[in-house]
C-alpha positions in Angstrom: -7.2 -12.0 -15.2 -11.0 -12.5 -14.2 -13.1 -14.1 -11.9 -16.5 -15.2 -11.7 -18.6 -15.3 -8.7 -21.2 -17.2 -10.2 -24.8 -15.6 -11.8 -22.7 -13.6 -13.7 -20.6 -12.1 -12.4 -17.0 -11.4 -13.7 -14.3 -9.0 -12.4 -11.5 -8.2 -14.1 -8.4 -7.5 -12.5 -5.7 -6.5 -14.4 -1.7 -8.4 -13.4 1.1 -5.6 -14.0 5.2 -6.0 -12.9 7.4 -3.6 -12.6 4.6 -1.0 -11.0 7.8 0.4 -9.6 10.2 1.0 -12.5 11.1 4.7 -13.4 12.9 4.8 -16.6 16.2 5.5 -15.0 15.7 2.6 -13.1 16.9 3.9 -10.0 14.9 3.0 -7.3 16.8 3.5 -3.8 14.0 2.1 -1.2 11.0 0.3 -1.6 8.2 -0.5 1.0 5.6 -2.8 0.6 3.2 -2.0 3.8 0.2 -3.6 4.3 0.0 -1.5 8.5 0.5 -4.8 10.4 3.0 -6.0 12.6 2.6 -9.7 12.6 5.7 -10.8 11.1 6.2 -7.1 8.8 10.3 -6.7 9.7 12.9 -7.1 6.6 15.3 -9.5 7.7 18.6 -7.8 8.4 20.1 -10.9 6.0 18.0 -9.6 3.4 18.2 -5.5 3.4 20.0 -5.0 0.2 18.7 -2.6 -2.6 15.5 -4.2 -4.5 14.6 -5.9 -1.6 11.0 -4.1 -0.1 11.6 -3.4 3.5 8.3 -3.8 5.5 5.8 -1.8 8.6 8.3 -2.6 11.3 11.2 -0.5 8.8 9.2 1.9 8.8 11.1 5.0 9.9 9.6 8.4 8.3 6.9 9.5 6.4 6.4 10.6 3.1 5.5 14.5 2.6 3.5 15.2 -0.4 1.2 18.3 -0.9 -1.7 18.4 0.7 -3.8 18.2 -2.1 -2.3 15.5 -3.9 -2.1 13.5 -0.7 -6.2 14.3 -0.1 -6.6 13.2 -3.2 -4.0 10.1 -3.1 -5.6 9.4 0.0 -9.8 9.5 -1.5 -8.8 7.7 -4.0 -6.9 4.1 -1.6 -10.2 4.2 0.4 -12.6 3.9 -2.4 -10.3 1.3 -4.0 -9.8 -0.2 -0.7 -13.5 -0.5 -0.1 -14.0 -2.3 -3.4 -11.8 -4.9 -2.4 -13.5 -5.4 0.7 -16.8 -5.5 -1.4 -14.9 -8.2 -3.2 -14.3 -10.0 -0.1 -10.6 -9.4 -0.7 -7.7 -8.9 1.7 -3.7 -8.6 2.3 -3.2 -6.1 -0.5 -0.4 -3.7 0.0 0.4 0.0 -0.1 4.2 -0.7 -2.6 5.8 2.4 -2.3 9.3 3.1 -3.9 11.4 6.2 -3.2 14.0 8.1 -5.9 15.9 11.3 -5.2 14.9 14.0 -8.4 18.3 14.8 -9.1 17.1 16.1 -12.9 14.3 18.6 -10.9 11.6 17.3 -12.6 8.0 18.7 -12.3 4.9 16.6 -11.5 3.4 17.1 -15.4 6.4 14.9 -16.1 6.0 11.7 -14.1 3.9 8.9 -14.6 0.5 8.4 -12.8 1.9 6.4 -10.7 4.4 8.8 -9.6 4.4 12.1 -7.2 6.8 14.5 -6.1 7.9 14.9 -2.2 6.0 18.1 -1.0 10.1 19.9 -1.6 10.0 18.4 -4.7 13.2 16.8 -3.9 12.0 13.7 -4.3 9.8 11.3 -6.1 7.2 9.2 -5.2 6.6 5.6 -7.1 2.4 4.6 -5.5 1.3 1.1 -6.5 -1.4 -0.7 -3.9 -0.1 -4.6 -4.8 -1.4 -7.9 -4.7 -4.8 -7.4 -4.1 -6.7 -11.0 -4.8 -5.9 -12.4 -1.2 -9.8 -13.9 -0.7 -11.1 -14.3 3.6 -11.6 -17.3 2.1 -11.9 -20.9 4.0 -7.7 -20.8 4.4 -7.7 -17.4 5.6 -10.4 -17.5 8.0 -8.7 -20.5 9.5 -5.4 -18.4 9.1 -7.5 -16.0 12.2 -8.9 -17.9 14.2 -5.6 -20.1 14.7 -3.2 -16.9 15.1 -6.1 -15.6 17.2 -5.1 -18.1 20.0 -1.6 -17.7 19.6 -0.7 -14.2 18.6 -1.0 -10.5 19.2 -1.3 -8.4 16.0 -2.6 -10.6 13.7 -2.3 -9.4 9.6 -5.8 -12.7 8.5 -8.4 -10.2 9.5 -11.7 -9.9 7.9 -11.6 -7.0 4.3 -14.1 -5.0 6.8 -11.4 -5.1 9.1 -8.3 -4.4 6.9 -8.9 -1.8 5.2 -9.8 0.0 8.4 -6.4 -0.8 9.8 -4.9 -1.0 6.3 -6.1 3.2 5.5 -5.9 4.0 8.9 -2.0 3.5 9.0 -1.6 4.9 5.5 -3.2 8.1 6.8 -2.0 8.7 10.1 2.1 6.7 9.1 2.5 6.8 6.1 1.8 9.7 4.0 0.8 12.1 7.9 1.1 15.6 8.4 1.5 16.9 11.6 -1.9 18.9 10.8 -3.2 16.4 9.2 -5.3 18.3 7.0 -8.5 15.6 6.0 -8.9 12.6 8.2 -10.2 10.3 5.7 -13.5 7.9 6.7 -13.3 4.5 6.7 
């Protein structure tokens, strides 16, 4: 997928499917996280294997080894800054969880997969839905929802990035001693 923004600038995007599918195909739970509370609950009738849970459904943190956590947060902050620079928002942190029943080591996992700190789980991580431009439609949505609701999801890219990184750092990949604080 390519996007042109005039003056000869061309931005290339890679579209993927099955970003979370491990070799054995066994994802036990999936979360689609944005850092927003507005409309971010999965309906009870929709809760079944393979259907992503949302921000308000999150009832745990994902413990990674400190160096892996720090590197991942740094990469996410850089990626979010790039998306902001191109006026993009509404992306999600997608995380699939599976048990590490085969006692795999980090070196045998694909690049998007990470062992939990205690090595009992494998987390498949990706940033998805990163092609939503904060144009007229999202500006209008932001204006209308700000009149009638709190915790709106459609916010300008700079606010979206800050909220997203803060949520991932403090609620998703949180540690009680917070080894680093990412500059947003």
